[in-house]
C-alpha positions in Angstrom: -8.5 8.6 -18.7 -11.2 6.1 -17.9 -14.8 6.9 -19.1 -17.8 4.9 -17.9 -19.7 5.4 -21.2 -23.1 4.4 -19.7 -22.7 6.9 -16.9 -21.6 9.8 -19.1 -24.4 9.0 -21.6 -27.0 9.2 -18.8 -25.6 12.4 -17.5 -25.5 14.0 -20.9 -29.1 12.9 -21.6 -30.8 13.6 -18.3 -28.9 16.6 -17.0 -27.6 18.4 -20.1 -30.5 18.0 -22.5 -28.8 15.3 -24.6 -25.9 17.5 -25.7 -23.6 15.8 -28.2 -19.9 16.2 -27.5 -16.7 15.7 -29.3 -15.0 13.0 -27.3 -11.5 13.8 -28.5 -11.9 17.4 -27.5 -13.5 16.3 -24.2 -10.6 14.1 -23.3 -8.0 16.7 -24.3 -9.9 19.5 -22.4 -10.1 17.4 -19.2 -6.4 16.4 -19.4 -5.5 20.1 -19.6 -1.7 20.5 -19.6 -1.0 16.9 -18.8 -0.2 14.5 -21.7 -3.1 12.2 -22.3 -1.6 8.7 -22.8 -4.9 7.1 -23.7 -8.6 7.4 -23.2 -10.4 4.1 -22.4 -14.2 4.2 -23.1 -16.2 1.4 -21.3 -19.6 0.6 -22.7 -22.1 -2.1 -23.3 -23.8 -2.4 -26.7 -27.6 -2.4 -26.8 -29.6 -5.6 -26.7 -30.7 -7.4 -29.9 -33.2 -10.2 -29.8 -32.9 -13.1 -32.2 -34.1 -12.0 -34.8 -33.7 -8.4 -33.9 -36.6 -6.0 -34.3 -36.2 -3.0 -36.6 -35.9 -0.7 -33.6 -33.2 -2.9 -32.0 -31.3 -3.1 -35.3 -31.3 0.7 -35.7 -30.3 1.3 -32.0 -27.5 -1.2 -32.4 -26.3 0.2 -35.7 -26.2 3.7 -34.2 -24.1 2.5 -31.2 -21.9 0.5 -33.5 -21.2 3.6 -35.7 -20.4 5.6 -32.5 -18.0 2.9 -31.2 -16.2 2.9 -34.6 -15.9 6.7 -34.5 -14.4 6.5 -31.0 -11.9 3.8 -32.1 -10.7 6.1 -34.9 -9.8 8.9 -32.5 -6.1 9.2 -31.5 -5.2 7.4 -28.3 -8.7 6.0 -27.8 -9.6 2.4 -26.9 -13.1 1.0 -26.6 -13.7 -1.8 -24.1 -17.0 -3.5 -24.4 -18.9 -5.5 -21.7 -21.9 -7.7 -22.3 -25.7 -7.1 -21.9 -27.7 -9.9 -20.3 -31.4 -10.3 -19.8 -32.4 -11.6 -16.3 -35.6 -11.4 -14.4 -37.2 -9.1 -16.9 -34.3 -6.6 -16.9 -31.3 -5.9 -19.0 -28.1 -5.7 -17.0 -24.6 -4.7 -18.0 -21.9 -7.2 -17.2 -18.1 -6.8 -17.1 -18.1 -3.0 -17.9 -17.2 -2.0 -14.3 -14.8 -4.9 -13.9 -12.9 -4.0 -17.1 -12.5 -0.4 -15.9 -11.5 -1.5 -12.4 -8.9 -4.1 -13.7 -7.3 -1.6 -16.1 -7.1 1.1 -13.4 -5.5 -1.2 -10.8 -3.2 -2.9 -13.3 -1.9 0.3 -14.7 -1.5 1.9 -11.3 0.5 -0.9 -9.7 2.5 -1.5 -12.9 3.5 2.2 -12.6 2.2 2.9 -16.1 0.4 5.9 -14.8 0.8 8.5 -12.1 -2.6 10.1 -12.4 -6.0 8.6 -13.5 -8.9 10.7 -14.6 -12.2 9.0 -14.1 -15.6 9.9 -15.5 -18.1 8.0 -13.4 -20.3 8.1 -10.3 -20.6 4.4 -9.3 -19.6 3.3 -5.8 -18.3 0.0 -7.3 -15.2 2.0 -8.2 -14.3 2.8 -4.6 -12.1 -0.3 -4.1 -10.1 0.1 -7.4 -9.7 3.9 -6.7 -8.4 3.0 -3.2 -5.9 0.6 -4.8 -4.8 3.2 -7.3 -4.4 5.7 -4.5 -2.3 3.2 -2.5 -0.1 2.7 -5.6 0.7 6.5 -5.5 -1.7 7.4 -8.4 -3.6 10.7 -8.1 -7.2 10.0 -8.9 -9.2 12.8 -10.4 -13.0 12.3 -10.7 -15.2 14.2 -13.2 -18.8 13.7 -12.0 -22.3 15.0 -11.9 -23.4 16.1 -8.5 -26.9 14.7 -9.2 -25.5 11.2 -9.9 -22.4 10.4 -8.0 -22.0 8.2 -4.9 -20.7 10.1 -1.9 -18.2 7.3 -1.0 -16.6 7.7 -4.5 -16.3 11.4 -4.0 -14.7 10.9 -0.6 -12.2 8.4 -2.1 -10.9 10.3 -5.1 -8.0 12.8 -4.7 -9.5 15.6 -6.8 -13.1 16.1 -7.7 -14.4 18.2 -10.6 -18.0 18.8 -11.5 -19.1 18.3 -15.1 -20.6 21.6 -16.0 -22.5 23.3 -18.8 -19.4 25.4 -19.5 -17.2 22.4 -19.9 -19.6 20.5 -22.2 -20.4 23.5 -24.3 -16.7 24.0 -24.9 -16.5 20.5 -26.4 -19.9 20.4 -28.1 -20.0 18.8 -31.6 -20.3 21.4 -34.3 -23.3 20.8 -36.6 
């Protein structure tokens, strides 16, 4: 399973009122009856200036606690990109490439025969095509409001992220 963390965070925040989910339960639910070998979570830590502001420090500490919690889950691996500041904007670097490389490498090395992706970015069309060509069934979990049509057309199976799914894996308070 390959989760684009930034994508899922935006979907949860903007389309599902910031619902907090149990990522272990989410991964297991999505994998259904198929053994989940591993969940890869791709993310980019928040920006911190030098020296960081109090708000930056808090935001970073919150993200860091979340990453450590994910790393403690069984069969979870966190893969971090970098955040760069260019032309007045922050941009994630390496996150999509990390996911793409892992998907293609595992597909062509015959380590997997199905890949579940949680993303909506058209940058993943070429690696999904490569996985398909290697004989891997690609299954996309996506939000209809934020998924590129070309990615939908490329993946073998497409499943919408719904309220029902998210509420079934919601964190208990």
